[in-house]
NUFI-472057 format. One record per residue (C-alpha): residue in three letters; z, y, x. Coordinates in nm, 2 decimals. Example, Ala and Ser with C-alpha at 12.3 -4.5 7.8 and 13.67 -1.06 7.14 Angstrom:
! residues 2
+------+--------+--------+--------+
| type |      Z |      Y |      X |
+------+--------+--------+--------+
|  ALA |   0.78 |  -0.45 |   1.23 |
|  SER |   0.71 |  -0.11 |   1.37 |
+------+--------+--------+--------+
//
This chain:
! residues 486
+------+--------+--------+--------+
| type |      Z |      Y |      X |
+------+--------+--------+--------+
|  MET |   0.00 |   0.00 |   0.00 |
|  SER |   0.07 |   0.24 |   0.29 |
|  ASP |  -0.29 |   0.19 |   0.41 |
|  VAL |  -0.42 |   0.28 |   0.07 |
|  VAL |  -0.20 |   0.59 |   0.05 |
|  ALA |  -0.31 |   0.70 |   0.39 |
|  LYS |  -0.68 |   0.66 |   0.28 |
|  LEU |  -0.62 |   0.85 |  -0.04 |
|  TRP |  -0.43 |   1.12 |   0.14 |
|  GLY |  -0.70 |   1.16 |   0.40 |
|  PHE |  -0.95 |   1.23 |   0.13 |
|  CYS |  -0.72 |   1.49 |  -0.02 |
|  HIS |  -0.80 |   1.72 |   0.28 |
|  THR |  -1.17 |   1.69 |   0.19 |
|  LEU |  -1.10 |   1.80 |  -0.16 |
|  ARG |  -0.92 |   2.12 |  -0.06 |
|  HIS |  -1.26 |   2.26 |   0.03 |
|  ASP |  -1.36 |   2.20 |  -0.33 |
|  GLY |  -1.07 |   2.41 |  -0.46 |
|  VAL |  -0.86 |   2.10 |  -0.56 |
|  ASP |  -0.49 |   2.14 |  -0.45 |
|  TYR |  -0.28 |   1.83 |  -0.38 |
|  GLY |  -0.11 |   1.84 |  -0.72 |
|  ASP |  -0.44 |   1.84 |  -0.91 |
|  TYR |  -0.57 |   1.57 |  -0.67 |
|  ILE |  -0.28 |   1.34 |  -0.74 |
|  GLU |  -0.33 |   1.39 |  -1.11 |
|  GLN |  -0.71 |   1.31 |  -1.09 |
|  ILE |  -0.63 |   1.00 |  -0.90 |
|  THR |  -0.40 |   0.87 |  -1.17 |
|  TYR |  -0.67 |   0.93 |  -1.43 |
|  LEU |  -0.92 |   0.72 |  -1.23 |
|  LEU |  -0.67 |   0.45 |  -1.12 |
|  PHE |  -0.58 |   0.39 |  -1.48 |
|  LEU |  -0.94 |   0.33 |  -1.58 |
|  LYS |  -1.01 |   0.10 |  -1.28 |
|  MET |  -0.69 |  -0.10 |  -1.36 |
|  ALA |  -0.77 |  -0.11 |  -1.73 |
|  ASP |  -1.11 |  -0.26 |  -1.64 |
|  GLU |  -0.95 |  -0.52 |  -1.42 |
|  LYS |  -0.70 |  -0.62 |  -1.68 |
|  GLY |  -0.94 |  -0.61 |  -1.97 |
|  VAL |  -0.75 |  -0.33 |  -2.15 |
|  GLU |  -0.96 |  -0.20 |  -2.44 |
|  ILE |  -1.10 |   0.15 |  -2.37 |
|  PRO |  -1.32 |   0.36 |  -2.61 |
|  LYS |  -1.69 |   0.29 |  -2.58 |
|  GLY |  -1.86 |   0.49 |  -2.30 |
|  CYS |  -1.53 |   0.56 |  -2.13 |
|  GLY |  -1.49 |   0.25 |  -1.92 |
|  TRP |  -1.49 |   0.23 |  -1.54 |
|  PRO |  -1.83 |   0.06 |  -1.49 |
|  LYS |  -2.02 |   0.34 |  -1.66 |
|  LEU |  -1.84 |   0.60 |  -1.46 |
|  ARG |  -1.89 |   0.41 |  -1.14 |
|  ASP |  -2.26 |   0.38 |  -1.19 |
|  LYS |  -2.33 |   0.75 |  -1.23 |
|  ALA |  -2.40 |   1.01 |  -0.96 |
|  GLY |  -2.47 |   1.38 |  -0.92 |
|  THR |  -2.42 |   1.63 |  -1.20 |
|  GLU |  -2.45 |   1.34 |  -1.45 |
|  LEU |  -2.13 |   1.20 |  -1.30 |
|  THR |  -1.93 |   1.52 |  -1.32 |
|  ASP |  -2.06 |   1.59 |  -1.68 |
|  HIS |  -1.98 |   1.23 |  -1.79 |
|  TYR |  -1.63 |   1.25 |  -1.63 |
|  ALA |  -1.55 |   1.57 |  -1.81 |
|  ASP |  -1.68 |   1.44 |  -2.14 |
|  MET |  -1.49 |   1.11 |  -2.09 |
|  LEU |  -1.16 |   1.29 |  -2.04 |
|  ARG |  -1.21 |   1.49 |  -2.35 |
|  THR |  -1.29 |   1.18 |  -2.55 |
|  LEU |  -0.98 |   0.99 |  -2.42 |
|  GLY |  -0.76 |   1.29 |  -2.49 |
|  LYS |  -0.87 |   1.28 |  -2.86 |
|  GLN |  -0.77 |   0.92 |  -2.92 |
|  ILE |  -0.50 |   0.84 |  -3.16 |
|  GLY |  -0.18 |   0.68 |  -3.02 |
|  ILE |  -0.07 |   0.63 |  -2.66 |
|  LEU |  -0.41 |   0.65 |  -2.50 |
|  GLY |  -0.44 |   1.00 |  -2.64 |
|  ASP |  -0.10 |   1.09 |  -2.51 |
|  ILE |  -0.19 |   0.97 |  -2.16 |
|  TYR |  -0.50 |   1.19 |  -2.15 |
|  ALA |  -0.38 |   1.48 |  -2.35 |
|  SER |  -0.51 |   1.81 |  -2.21 |
|  ALA |  -0.67 |   1.62 |  -1.92 |
|  GLN |  -0.94 |   1.82 |  -1.74 |
|  SER |  -1.17 |   1.75 |  -1.45 |
|  ARG |  -1.09 |   1.96 |  -1.14 |
|  PHE |  -1.41 |   1.85 |  -0.95 |
|  ASN |  -1.69 |   2.11 |  -0.89 |
|  ASN |  -1.88 |   1.91 |  -0.63 |
|  PRO |  -2.02 |   1.57 |  -0.77 |
|  VAL |  -2.03 |   1.43 |  -0.41 |
|  ASN |  -1.66 |   1.45 |  -0.38 |
|  LEU |  -1.60 |   1.29 |  -0.72 |
|  LYS |  -1.84 |   1.01 |  -0.63 |
|  GLN |  -1.66 |   0.95 |  -0.30 |
|  LEU |  -1.33 |   0.92 |  -0.47 |
|  VAL |  -1.47 |   0.68 |  -0.74 |
|  ASN |  -1.61 |   0.47 |  -0.46 |
|  LEU |  -1.28 |   0.48 |  -0.27 |
|  ILE |  -1.09 |   0.35 |  -0.57 |
|  ASP |  -1.35 |   0.09 |  -0.65 |
|  GLU |  -1.31 |  -0.07 |  -0.31 |
|  THR |  -0.97 |  -0.21 |  -0.40 |
|  GLU |  -0.87 |  -0.47 |  -0.67 |
|  TRP |  -0.55 |  -0.28 |  -0.77 |
|  THR |  -0.40 |  -0.52 |  -1.01 |
|  SER |  -0.39 |  -0.79 |  -0.74 |
|  LEU |  -0.14 |  -0.58 |  -0.54 |
|  ASN |   0.22 |  -0.68 |  -0.59 |
|  VAL |   0.34 |  -0.33 |  -0.64 |
|  ASP |   0.36 |  -0.07 |  -0.92 |
|  VAL |   0.03 |   0.07 |  -0.80 |
|  LYS |   0.00 |   0.41 |  -0.97 |
|  ALA |   0.36 |   0.50 |  -0.91 |
|  ALA |   0.34 |   0.38 |  -0.55 |
|  ALA |   0.03 |   0.58 |  -0.49 |
|  TYR |   0.17 |   0.89 |  -0.66 |
|  GLU |   0.50 |   0.87 |  -0.48 |
|  GLY |   0.33 |   0.79 |  -0.15 |
|  LEU |   0.11 |   1.10 |  -0.18 |
|  LEU |   0.41 |   1.32 |  -0.28 |
|  GLU |   0.59 |   1.18 |   0.02 |
|  LYS |   0.30 |   1.28 |   0.24 |
|  ALA |   0.30 |   1.63 |   0.08 |
|  ALA |   0.68 |   1.66 |   0.13 |
|  SER |   0.65 |   1.57 |   0.50 |
|  GLU |   0.40 |   1.85 |   0.54 |
|  GLY |   0.62 |   2.09 |   0.36 |
|  LYS |   0.39 |   2.13 |   0.06 |
|  LYS |   0.55 |   2.34 |  -0.22 |
|  GLY |   0.65 |   2.14 |  -0.52 |
|  ALA |   0.66 |   1.80 |  -0.34 |
|  GLY |   1.04 |   1.77 |  -0.34 |
|  GLN |   1.06 |   1.55 |  -0.66 |
|  TYR |   1.31 |   1.26 |  -0.64 |
|  PHE |   1.22 |   0.90 |  -0.71 |
|  THR |   1.45 |   0.62 |  -0.74 |
|  PRO |   1.38 |   0.34 |  -0.48 |
|  ARG |   1.25 |   0.03 |  -0.65 |
|  VAL |   1.50 |  -0.20 |  -0.48 |
|  LEU |   1.79 |   0.01 |  -0.62 |
|  ILE |   1.64 |   0.01 |  -0.97 |
|  GLN |   1.60 |  -0.37 |  -0.95 |
|  SER |   1.96 |  -0.42 |  -0.85 |
|  ILE |   2.08 |  -0.20 |  -1.13 |
|  VAL |   1.86 |  -0.39 |  -1.38 |
|  HIS |   1.99 |  -0.72 |  -1.25 |
|  CYS |   2.35 |  -0.61 |  -1.32 |
|  MET |   2.27 |  -0.44 |  -1.66 |
|  LYS |   2.05 |  -0.72 |  -1.81 |
|  PRO |   1.86 |  -0.51 |  -2.07 |
|  ASP |   1.76 |  -0.80 |  -2.29 |
|  PRO |   1.59 |  -0.71 |  -2.62 |
|  ARG |   1.65 |  -1.06 |  -2.75 |
|  ALA |   2.02 |  -0.97 |  -2.78 |
|  SER |   1.97 |  -0.81 |  -3.12 |
|  LYS |   1.69 |  -0.72 |  -3.36 |
|  ASP |   1.71 |  -0.35 |  -3.29 |
|  PHE |   1.79 |  -0.35 |  -2.91 |
|  THR |   1.66 |  -0.05 |  -2.73 |
|  VAL |   1.64 |   0.07 |  -2.37 |
|  CYS |   1.62 |   0.43 |  -2.27 |
|  ASP |   1.58 |   0.65 |  -1.97 |
|  PRO |   1.64 |   1.02 |  -2.07 |
|  GLY |   1.50 |   1.14 |  -1.74 |
|  CYS |   1.23 |   0.88 |  -1.69 |
|  GLY |   1.00 |   1.03 |  -1.43 |
|  THR |   0.72 |   0.78 |  -1.36 |
|  GLY |   0.90 |   0.51 |  -1.57 |
|  GLY |   1.04 |   0.30 |  -1.29 |
|  PHE |   1.36 |   0.19 |  -1.48 |
|  LEU |   1.16 |   0.11 |  -1.79 |
|  VAL |   0.90 |  -0.09 |  -1.60 |
|  CYS |   1.16 |  -0.29 |  -1.41 |
|  ALA |   1.36 |  -0.35 |  -1.73 |
|  TYR |   1.04 |  -0.51 |  -1.88 |
|  GLU |   0.96 |  -0.70 |  -1.57 |
|  TRP |   1.32 |  -0.84 |  -1.57 |
|  LEU |   1.26 |  -0.96 |  -1.93 |
|  ILE |   0.93 |  -1.13 |  -1.83 |
|  GLU |   1.11 |  -1.31 |  -1.55 |
|  GLN |   1.39 |  -1.42 |  -1.78 |
|  THR |   1.13 |  -1.55 |  -2.04 |
|  LYS |   0.93 |  -1.73 |  -1.76 |
|  GLY |   0.62 |  -1.52 |  -1.80 |
|  GLY |   0.68 |  -1.37 |  -2.15 |
|  ALA |   0.74 |  -1.67 |  -2.37 |
|  MET |   0.89 |  -1.50 |  -2.68 |
|  ASP |   0.87 |  -1.54 |  -3.06 |
|  ARG |   0.59 |  -1.34 |  -3.21 |
|  ASP |   0.83 |  -1.11 |  -3.39 |
|  VAL |   1.03 |  -1.05 |  -3.08 |
|  TRP |   0.72 |  -0.97 |  -2.88 |
|  LYS |   0.59 |  -0.73 |  -3.15 |
|  ARG |   0.92 |  -0.54 |  -3.13 |
|  VAL |   0.93 |  -0.54 |  -2.75 |
|  ARG |   0.57 |  -0.41 |  -2.73 |
|  LYS |   0.64 |  -0.12 |  -2.96 |
|  GLY |   0.99 |  -0.03 |  -3.04 |
|  THR |   1.21 |  -0.12 |  -2.74 |
|  TYR |   1.14 |   0.12 |  -2.46 |
|  PHE |   1.21 |   0.49 |  -2.48 |
|  GLY |   1.21 |   0.78 |  -2.24 |
|  GLN |   1.19 |   1.16 |  -2.19 |
|  ASP |   1.09 |   1.38 |  -1.91 |
|  LEU |   1.05 |   1.75 |  -1.86 |
|  VAL |   0.73 |   1.74 |  -1.64 |
|  VAL |   0.39 |   1.65 |  -1.77 |
|  ARG |   0.26 |   1.45 |  -1.47 |
|  PRO |   0.54 |   1.20 |  -1.43 |
|  ARG |   0.55 |   1.14 |  -1.80 |
|  ARG |   0.18 |   1.07 |  -1.80 |
|  LEU |   0.23 |   0.81 |  -1.53 |
|  ALA |   0.52 |   0.65 |  -1.72 |
|  LEU |   0.29 |   0.61 |  -2.02 |
|  MET |   0.02 |   0.46 |  -1.81 |
|  ASN |   0.25 |   0.22 |  -1.63 |
|  LEU |   0.39 |   0.08 |  -1.95 |
|  TYR |   0.06 |   0.07 |  -2.13 |
|  LEU |  -0.10 |  -0.13 |  -1.85 |
|  HIS |   0.20 |  -0.38 |  -1.89 |
|  GLY |   0.09 |  -0.42 |  -2.26 |
|  LEU |   0.36 |  -0.19 |  -2.40 |
|  GLU |   0.35 |   0.11 |  -2.62 |
|  PRO |   0.66 |   0.30 |  -2.54 |
|  GLU |   0.79 |   0.63 |  -2.69 |
|  ILE |   0.82 |   0.88 |  -2.41 |
|  THR |   0.86 |   1.24 |  -2.52 |
|  LEU |   0.80 |   1.56 |  -2.32 |
|  GLY |   1.10 |   1.79 |  -2.33 |
|  ASP |   1.43 |   1.91 |  -2.19 |
|  THR |   1.68 |   1.63 |  -2.23 |
|  VAL |   2.00 |   1.84 |  -2.19 |
|  ALA |   1.88 |   2.17 |  -2.36 |
|  ASP |   1.71 |   2.02 |  -2.66 |
|  PRO |   1.92 |   1.87 |  -2.95 |
|  PRO |   1.90 |   1.49 |  -2.94 |
|  SER |   1.73 |   1.29 |  -3.21 |
|  SER |   1.93 |   1.06 |  -3.44 |
|  ARG |   1.82 |   0.75 |  -3.24 |
|  ARG |   2.09 |   0.57 |  -3.04 |
|  PHE |   2.04 |   0.32 |  -2.76 |
|  ASP |   2.19 |  -0.01 |  -2.65 |
|  CYS |   2.11 |   0.04 |  -2.28 |
|  ILE |   2.06 |   0.36 |  -2.09 |
|  LEU |   1.93 |   0.34 |  -1.73 |
|  THR |   1.86 |   0.67 |  -1.55 |
|  ASN |   1.86 |   0.89 |  -1.24 |
|  PRO |   1.90 |   1.24 |  -1.37 |
|  PRO |   1.71 |   1.51 |  -1.17 |
|  PHE |   1.91 |   1.62 |  -0.86 |
|  GLY |   1.98 |   1.98 |  -0.76 |
|  THR |   2.09 |   2.29 |  -0.95 |
|  LYS |   1.76 |   2.47 |  -0.98 |
|  GLY |   1.72 |   2.62 |  -1.33 |
|  ALA |   2.08 |   2.53 |  -1.43 |
|  ASN |   2.22 |   2.88 |  -1.42 |
|  GLN |   2.36 |   2.86 |  -1.77 |
|  ALA |   2.53 |   2.60 |  -1.99 |
|  PRO |   2.32 |   2.45 |  -2.27 |
|  THR |   2.45 |   2.53 |  -2.62 |
|  ARG |   2.49 |   2.19 |  -2.78 |
|  ASP |   2.76 |   2.11 |  -3.04 |
|  ASP |   2.80 |   1.75 |  -2.90 |
|  PHE |   2.88 |   1.87 |  -2.55 |
|  THR |   3.26 |   1.90 |  -2.52 |
|  VAL |   3.26 |   2.05 |  -2.18 |
|  SER |   3.05 |   2.37 |  -2.12 |
|  THR |   2.89 |   2.35 |  -1.78 |
|  SER |   2.57 |   2.44 |  -1.60 |
|  ASN |   2.58 |   2.13 |  -1.39 |
|  LYS |   2.27 |   1.93 |  -1.49 |
|  GLN |   2.40 |   1.59 |  -1.40 |
|  LEU |   2.73 |   1.64 |  -1.59 |
|  ASN |   2.53 |   1.75 |  -1.89 |
|  PHE |   2.32 |   1.43 |  -1.86 |
|  VAL |   2.64 |   1.23 |  -1.87 |
|  GLN |   2.75 |   1.41 |  -2.19 |
|  HIS |   2.40 |   1.35 |  -2.34 |
|  ILE |   2.43 |   0.98 |  -2.26 |
|  LEU |   2.78 |   0.97 |  -2.43 |
|  THR |   2.61 |   1.11 |  -2.74 |
|  THR |   2.30 |   0.89 |  -2.74 |
|  LEU |   2.46 |   0.56 |  -2.64 |
|  LYS |   2.55 |   0.32 |  -2.93 |
|  ASP |   2.91 |   0.20 |  -2.97 |
|  GLY |   2.91 |  -0.12 |  -2.75 |
|  GLY |   2.61 |   0.01 |  -2.56 |
|  ARG |   2.61 |   0.02 |  -2.18 |
|  ALA |   2.48 |   0.27 |  -1.92 |
|  ALA |   2.41 |   0.29 |  -1.55 |
|  VAL |   2.36 |   0.64 |  -1.41 |
|  VAL |   2.27 |   0.76 |  -1.06 |
|  LEU |   2.48 |   1.07 |  -0.97 |
|  PRO |   2.50 |   1.27 |  -0.64 |
|  ASP |   2.84 |   1.30 |  -0.47 |
|  ASN |   2.87 |   1.67 |  -0.56 |
|  CYS |   2.85 |   1.58 |  -0.92 |
|  LEU |   3.17 |   1.37 |  -0.88 |
|  PHE |   3.38 |   1.64 |  -0.72 |
|  ALA |   3.23 |   1.95 |  -0.91 |
|  ASP |   3.49 |   2.17 |  -1.07 |
|  GLN |   3.42 |   2.03 |  -1.42 |
|  ALA |   3.35 |   1.68 |  -1.32 |
|  GLY |   3.71 |   1.58 |  -1.39 |
|  GLU |   3.69 |   1.72 |  -1.75 |
|  VAL |   3.37 |   1.52 |  -1.82 |
|  PHE |   3.49 |   1.20 |  -1.67 |
|  LYS |   3.83 |   1.23 |  -1.85 |
|  ILE |   3.64 |   1.22 |  -2.18 |
|  LEU |   3.42 |   0.94 |  -2.05 |
|  THR |   3.71 |   0.72 |  -1.96 |
|  GLN |   3.87 |   0.78 |  -2.30 |
|  ASP |   3.55 |   0.69 |  -2.49 |
|  CYS |   3.40 |   0.43 |  -2.25 |
|  ASP |   3.50 |   0.16 |  -2.01 |
|  LEU |   3.40 |   0.31 |  -1.67 |
|  HIS |   3.43 |  -0.02 |  -1.50 |
|  THR |   3.21 |   0.02 |  -1.19 |
|  VAL |   3.11 |   0.27 |  -0.93 |
|  LEU |   2.86 |   0.19 |  -0.65 |
|  ARG |   2.86 |   0.43 |  -0.35 |
|  LEU |   2.50 |   0.42 |  -0.22 |
|  PRO |   2.41 |   0.40 |   0.15 |
|  ARG |   2.33 |   0.73 |   0.33 |
|  GLY |   1.97 |   0.81 |   0.32 |
|  THR |   1.89 |   0.61 |   0.00 |
|  PHE |   1.66 |   0.88 |  -0.11 |
|  THR |   1.48 |   0.92 |   0.22 |
|  PRO |   1.23 |   1.08 |   0.27 |
|  TYR |   1.26 |   1.31 |  -0.03 |
|  SER |   1.61 |   1.43 |   0.06 |
|  GLN |   1.76 |   1.23 |   0.35 |
|  GLY |   2.09 |   1.41 |   0.33 |
|  VAL |   2.17 |   1.35 |  -0.04 |
|  LYS |   2.46 |   1.11 |  -0.10 |
|  ALA |   2.47 |   0.94 |  -0.43 |
|  ASN |   2.65 |   0.68 |  -0.65 |
|  VAL |   2.58 |   0.47 |  -0.95 |
|  VAL |   2.83 |   0.47 |  -1.23 |
|  PHE |   2.84 |   0.19 |  -1.49 |
|  PHE |   3.01 |   0.22 |  -1.82 |
|  THR |   3.03 |   0.07 |  -2.17 |
|  LYS |   3.09 |   0.28 |  -2.48 |
|  GLY |   3.35 |   0.19 |  -2.73 |
|  ARG |   3.67 |   0.10 |  -2.54 |
|  PRO |   3.88 |   0.31 |  -2.30 |
|  THR |   3.89 |   0.26 |  -1.93 |
|  GLU |   4.17 |   0.05 |  -1.78 |
|  THR |   4.04 |  -0.03 |  -1.43 |
|  VAL |   3.76 |   0.12 |  -1.22 |
|  TRP |   3.61 |  -0.10 |  -0.95 |
|  VAL |   3.44 |   0.08 |  -0.66 |
|  TYR |   3.20 |  -0.08 |  -0.42 |
|  ASP |   3.15 |   0.11 |  -0.09 |
|  ALA |   2.80 |   0.03 |   0.04 |
|  ARG |   2.80 |   0.35 |   0.26 |
|  THR |   3.09 |   0.36 |   0.50 |
|  ASN |   2.99 |   0.21 |   0.84 |
|  VAL |   2.65 |   0.11 |   0.71 |
|  PRO |   2.37 |   0.25 |   0.92 |
|  GLY |   2.18 |   0.53 |   0.74 |
|  ILE |   1.85 |   0.44 |   0.57 |
|  THR |   1.53 |   0.54 |   0.75 |
|  LYS |   1.17 |   0.50 |   0.64 |
|  LYS |   1.06 |   0.28 |   0.93 |
|  ASP |   1.35 |   0.14 |   1.13 |
|  ARG |   1.61 |   0.08 |   0.86 |
|  PRO |   1.44 |   0.08 |   0.52 |
|  LEU |   1.64 |   0.02 |   0.21 |
|  SER |   1.62 |  -0.34 |   0.10 |
|  ALA |   1.76 |  -0.58 |  -0.16 |
|  GLU |   2.00 |  -0.70 |   0.10 |
|  HIS |   2.19 |  -0.37 |   0.08 |
|  PHE |   2.29 |  -0.46 |  -0.28 |
|  ALA |   2.31 |  -0.84 |  -0.27 |
|  ASP |   2.69 |  -0.85 |  -0.21 |
|  PHE |   2.75 |  -0.58 |  -0.47 |
|  GLU |   2.56 |  -0.77 |  -0.74 |
|  LYS |   2.78 |  -1.08 |  -0.67 |
|  CYS |   3.09 |  -0.86 |  -0.69 |
|  TYR |   2.97 |  -0.70 |  -1.01 |
|  GLY |   2.94 |  -1.04 |  -1.18 |
|  LYS |   2.73 |  -1.19 |  -1.46 |
|  ASP |   2.86 |  -0.99 |  -1.75 |
|  PRO |   2.65 |  -0.67 |  -1.79 |
|  ASN |   2.95 |  -0.49 |  -1.94 |
|  GLY |   3.16 |  -0.55 |  -1.63 |
|  ARG |   3.40 |  -0.79 |  -1.78 |
|  THR |   3.35 |  -1.08 |  -1.54 |
|  LYS |   3.68 |  -1.16 |  -1.37 |
|  ARG |   3.68 |  -0.97 |  -1.04 |
|  VAL |   3.87 |  -1.02 |  -0.72 |
|  ALA |   3.90 |  -0.75 |  -0.45 |
|  SER |   3.77 |  -0.83 |  -0.10 |
|  SER |   4.01 |  -0.81 |   0.19 |
|  PRO |   3.98 |  -0.67 |   0.54 |
|  SER |   3.96 |  -1.02 |   0.68 |
|  ASP |   3.65 |  -1.10 |   0.49 |
|  ASP |   3.36 |  -1.14 |   0.74 |
|  GLY |   3.09 |  -1.31 |   0.54 |
|  LYS |   2.87 |  -1.10 |   0.32 |
|  SER |   2.67 |  -0.80 |   0.45 |
|  ALA |   2.58 |  -0.46 |   0.31 |
|  GLY |   2.25 |  -0.41 |   0.49 |
|  ASN |   2.35 |  -0.49 |   0.85 |
|  ALA |   2.72 |  -0.40 |   0.81 |
|  VAL |   3.01 |  -0.64 |   0.75 |
|  THR |   3.13 |  -0.63 |   0.40 |
|  GLY |   3.50 |  -0.63 |   0.49 |
|  ASP |   3.71 |  -0.44 |   0.24 |
|  ARG |   3.42 |  -0.29 |   0.03 |
|  TRP |   3.53 |  -0.39 |  -0.32 |
|  HIS |   3.84 |  -0.22 |  -0.46 |
|  SER |   4.00 |  -0.16 |  -0.80 |
|  PHE |   4.18 |   0.14 |  -0.92 |
|  THR |   4.39 |   0.17 |  -1.23 |
|  ILE |   4.33 |   0.45 |  -1.49 |
|  ARG |   4.66 |   0.60 |  -1.38 |
|  GLU |   4.53 |   0.63 |  -1.02 |
|  VAL |   4.21 |   0.79 |  -1.16 |
|  GLN |   4.42 |   1.04 |  -1.35 |
|  GLU |   4.61 |   1.12 |  -1.04 |
|  LYS |   4.28 |   1.21 |  -0.87 |
|  ASP |   4.21 |   1.44 |  -1.17 |
|  PHE |   3.93 |   1.20 |  -1.27 |
|  LYS |   3.72 |   1.30 |  -0.96 |
|  LEU |   3.58 |   0.97 |  -0.85 |
|  ASP |   3.47 |   1.09 |  -0.51 |
|  GLY |   3.84 |   1.08 |  -0.40 |
|  PHE |   3.85 |   0.70 |  -0.37 |
|  LYS |   3.77 |   0.64 |  -0.01 |
|  TRP |   3.97 |   0.37 |   0.17 |
|  LEU |   3.74 |   0.26 |   0.46 |
|  LYS |   3.75 |   0.46 |   0.79 |
|  GLU |   3.41 |   0.59 |   0.90 |
|  GLU |   3.38 |   0.46 |   1.26 |
|  SER |   3.07 |   0.67 |   1.34 |
|  LEU |   3.28 |   0.99 |   1.32 |
|  GLU |   3.46 |   0.88 |   1.63 |
|  ASP |   3.14 |   0.82 |   1.82 |
|  ALA |   2.97 |   1.14 |   1.93 |
|  ASP |   2.64 |   0.95 |   1.97 |
|  ASP |   2.65 |   0.83 |   1.61 |
|  LEU |   2.73 |   1.13 |   1.41 |
|  PRO |   2.55 |   1.19 |   1.08 |
|  GLU |   2.21 |   1.35 |   1.09 |
|  PRO |   2.21 |   1.74 |   1.09 |
|  GLU |   2.03 |   1.74 |   0.75 |
|  GLU |   2.31 |   1.53 |   0.60 |
|  LEU |   2.58 |   1.76 |   0.74 |
|  VAL |   2.39 |   2.07 |   0.60 |
|  THR |   2.34 |   1.90 |   0.27 |
|  ASP |   2.72 |   1.83 |   0.24 |
|  ALA |   2.80 |   2.19 |   0.33 |
|  VAL |   2.55 |   2.32 |   0.07 |
|  ALA |   2.69 |   2.09 |  -0.19 |
|  GLU |   3.04 |   2.22 |  -0.13 |
|  LEU |   2.93 |   2.58 |  -0.13 |
|  GLU |   2.74 |   2.53 |  -0.46 |
|  CYS |   3.06 |   2.39 |  -0.61 |
|  ALA |   3.26 |   2.68 |  -0.49 |
|  VAL |   3.00 |   2.93 |  -0.63 |
|  GLU |   3.01 |   2.74 |  -0.97 |
|  GLU |   3.39 |   2.76 |  -0.97 |
|  LEU |   3.39 |   3.14 |  -0.89 |
|  ASN |   3.13 |   3.20 |  -1.17 |
|  ALA |   3.36 |   3.02 |  -1.41 |
|  VAL |   3.65 |   3.24 |  -1.31 |
|  LEU |   3.42 |   3.55 |  -1.34 |
|  ALA |   3.31 |   3.44 |  -1.69 |
|  LEU |   3.68 |   3.41 |  -1.79 |
|  LEU |   3.76 |   3.75 |  -1.66 |
|  GLU |   3.45 |   3.91 |  -1.83 |
|  ASN |   3.55 |   3.75 |  -2.16 |
|  GLY |   3.90 |   3.88 |  -2.14 |
|  ASN |   4.05 |   3.53 |  -2.10 |
|  GLY |   4.18 |   3.57 |  -1.75 |
|  ASN |   4.49 |   3.73 |  -1.63 |
|  GLY |   4.32 |   4.06 |  -1.59 |
|  GLN |   4.23 |   4.30 |  -1.87 |
|  LYS |   3.87 |   4.39 |  -1.95 |
+------+--------+--------+--------+
//
């Protein structure tokens, strides 16, 4: 796949002379890749819009046909129309379009054992990010992490007649695709009753995203898997939620604070905060069914933010916050190498009694793209500790410092799996970042200190929290609720 990405990226430089920027180019690639893969899989496409007809044209006839084809596809009823809604050709030079069509035609994409369009899209964004291209800093959840979360959460639509899976910040649809692939694996290739398959195909998978291009990719990915998901375009935390509630929510909310300068006005949000991730948590508390379960990726700064304690206090009252996974440093390399993150697992409908924390970070070498890539081995021991019950109710036993068997990446597991009572959580003011019991040996070795980017990211995160706290104090004073008088 890396060779394919390199080839596609190399052609991107050619297109800049045609006035096509990298963002438009990536979008055009997704339009064409979808048609090529639909042809390979035998997916029905409106007459005259198939890949063979496009491939066989050249010159101005090709550019005219391509533009007409996009308009036709965008007018279709249903998911195909959603995929190509407002799609426009960005090609002025037919030679460049022909070169790209030929480039895509060289590969049998469906034979690659990867989520091709997402991999190409993310690979191209990674290239753009490494060259400092504006707008390339979007975050994507590593596939091995998604798969590990799905293995723990077991999103099985056969559990009930109205079982639903949702990602309220779905991006390119990685969680939803992996949830479906897990089901296919469990059913040994998709052996399901006709009624179950009908419901799985159209009525199980839901999502939302704020950005047009990732949403389009999510629709494409799931459609090529034979599904017709409902993925809406909108602001998850600002817009009022629908009445639909979900059995399983898997998500990695957008990181960062950009655009979060004011708290959303939603009646269902108990805590008023401008922190996007904390608002995603509150949104999930609303949209999760009683008895439903969730797994949410959250950065460290979300766990120690000023109002994190208030949100997690409510969460532990309404839900069983049974598990926290501290992710290895560099998990989100190369998009933001310094970001430290966690996965919190909870089930709605019963209060928290015990929180189990797995530390997959301390004394684990940081993730790098080439030398130390993230792998399934980083999460293998965690999955065993988590247990078979997706709601975290498997009997659990803490590891001890003398344990020397399992590994977290290349590091000895040791004392990585610990439990904390709700009283201990209360004593930490419900700020989950406070539970650190392993000593970071690298801090004692000057040759093995954290990367400068990581240190800067930590400093920025702490400064952002401080600014948020000061803004909260200022708001109180301006409203006459502080000690001073207005």
